[in-house]
RONU-328513 format. One line per 8 residues: their letters; for each residue y, z, x of N, C-alpha, C. Coordinates in steps of 0.2 Angstrom, whole numbers. Layout:
BEGIN
a> Y,Z,X,Y,Z,X,Y,Z,X | ...
***
This chain:
BEGIN
mtclaaga> 499,347,426,494,352,425,490,348,421 | 486,347,421,477,347,418,475,352,415 | 474,351,409,470,356,405,463,355,401 | 459,358,402,452,355,398,450,360,393 | 452,357,387,450,360,380,443,363,380 | 445,368,376,436,371,375,432,367,373 | 426,369,375,419,362,375,419,356,378 | 426,355,382,424,349,387,421,352,391
rvvgqvtv> 416,345,396,411,345,399,414,341,404 | 413,343,412,415,338,416,408,338,421 | 405,334,424,400,333,429,403,329,434 | 405,334,438,408,331,445,413,334,449 | 417,332,452,424,334,457,429,334,451 | 432,339,453,440,337,449,444,341,454 | 449,337,455,454,337,461,460,338,458 | 463,343,457,471,345,458,474,344,465
rpggglia> 478,339,463,483,338,470,490,343,470 | 494,344,477,497,347,478,502,348,472 | 505,352,472,510,354,466,506,354,459 | 501,354,458,497,352,451,494,358,449 | 491,359,443,487,365,442,482,361,437 | 476,367,435,471,366,430,470,371,427 | 469,372,420,469,375,416,462,373,412 | 457,377,413,449,376,409,448,382,405
tgativgp> 447,382,400,447,389,396,441,386,390 | 435,389,391,430,387,386,428,379,388 | 430,379,397,427,372,396,420,373,402 | 417,368,404,412,367,409,413,363,413 | 413,365,421,413,361,425,407,360,430 | 403,357,430,397,358,433,397,355,440 | 396,359,447,395,354,453,400,360,456 | 400,360,462,406,363,469,410,364,466
vrlvdsdt> 415,371,467,422,372,465,424,373,473 | 429,372,474,432,373,481,438,374,478 | 442,379,481,450,380,482,451,379,488 | 454,374,490,458,375,498,465,374,499 | 468,376,503,476,377,505,479,379,500 | 478,379,492,486,381,488,491,385,491 | 495,385,491,502,390,492,506,391,486 | 507,395,482,507,398,475,514,402,476
gpvavvva> 516,403,482,521,408,481,518,415,479 | 522,419,476,521,426,474,516,427,470 | 514,422,465,508,422,461,502,419,462 | 495,424,464,491,422,467,486,416,460 | 482,411,463,478,408,458,473,412,457 | 471,411,449,466,417,445,462,412,443 | 456,414,446,448,414,445,445,417,441 | 444,416,434,442,423,431,436,421,426
gnvvtgpl> 432,426,426,428,425,418,423,418,419 | 425,415,425,420,409,423,411,410,427 | 407,405,423,402,404,427,402,396,429 | 399,399,436,399,392,442,393,390,442 | 391,385,441,385,381,441,385,378,450 | 384,383,454,383,379,462,388,385,464 | 392,381,472,396,386,475,401,386,474 | 405,392,475,410,394,474,413,398,481
actgnrpa> 419,390,483,422,392,490,430,391,490 | 433,395,493,439,396,494,442,398,502 | 448,392,503,450,395,511,456,392,510 | 458,397,514,467,393,515,473,395,511 | 471,398,507,474,400,499,479,403,501 | 487,404,501,491,408,502,493,411,492 | 494,416,491,491,422,492,483,420,490 | 478,424,491,472,423,489,470,423,483
pvnqgrpn> 466,419,480,463,419,475,464,427,470 | 464,428,465,462,434,462,456,434,456 | 454,440,451,449,437,448,454,442,441 | 457,445,442,461,450,439,456,455,433 | 451,457,437,445,461,435,440,460,430 | 441,453,431,435,449,427,432,445,430 | 426,448,433,421,444,439,420,436,436 | 415,433,441,416,426,439,408,426,439
svtgpatg> 404,422,436,395,420,438,394,416,443 | 391,415,446,392,410,453,383,409,454 | 380,404,453,373,403,454,373,401,461 | 378,397,465,377,396,472,381,401,477 | 381,402,482,385,404,487,392,405,486 | 395,412,485,402,413,483,405,413,492 | 410,409,495,410,410,500,419,411,502 | 422,413,507,428,413,509,433,420,506
qcael> 437,417,503,442,420,498,439,420,493 | 436,417,490,432,419,483,426,424,485 | 423,426,490,418,430,490,416,434,485 | 421,439,485,419,443,481,424,444,473 | 425,438,471,426,435,463,421,435,460
***
């Protein structure tokens, strides 16, 4: 599990390998966000209340990501399973 502290800023790609996780609360990740082929059993990946500068793309995740009623703000296109988040 990787955690980004409040106020952290990452410019570029963040890769989470199979079996890993990412928690970013109050952090900034600048660039494309892609969630691909995660299999989290009965618990969906949560993508909620984020500001995404660039595209947000999700594909092949089981189950599909959710936003728990907290929409994301995306400046680029939101596509695939994340189109409605």
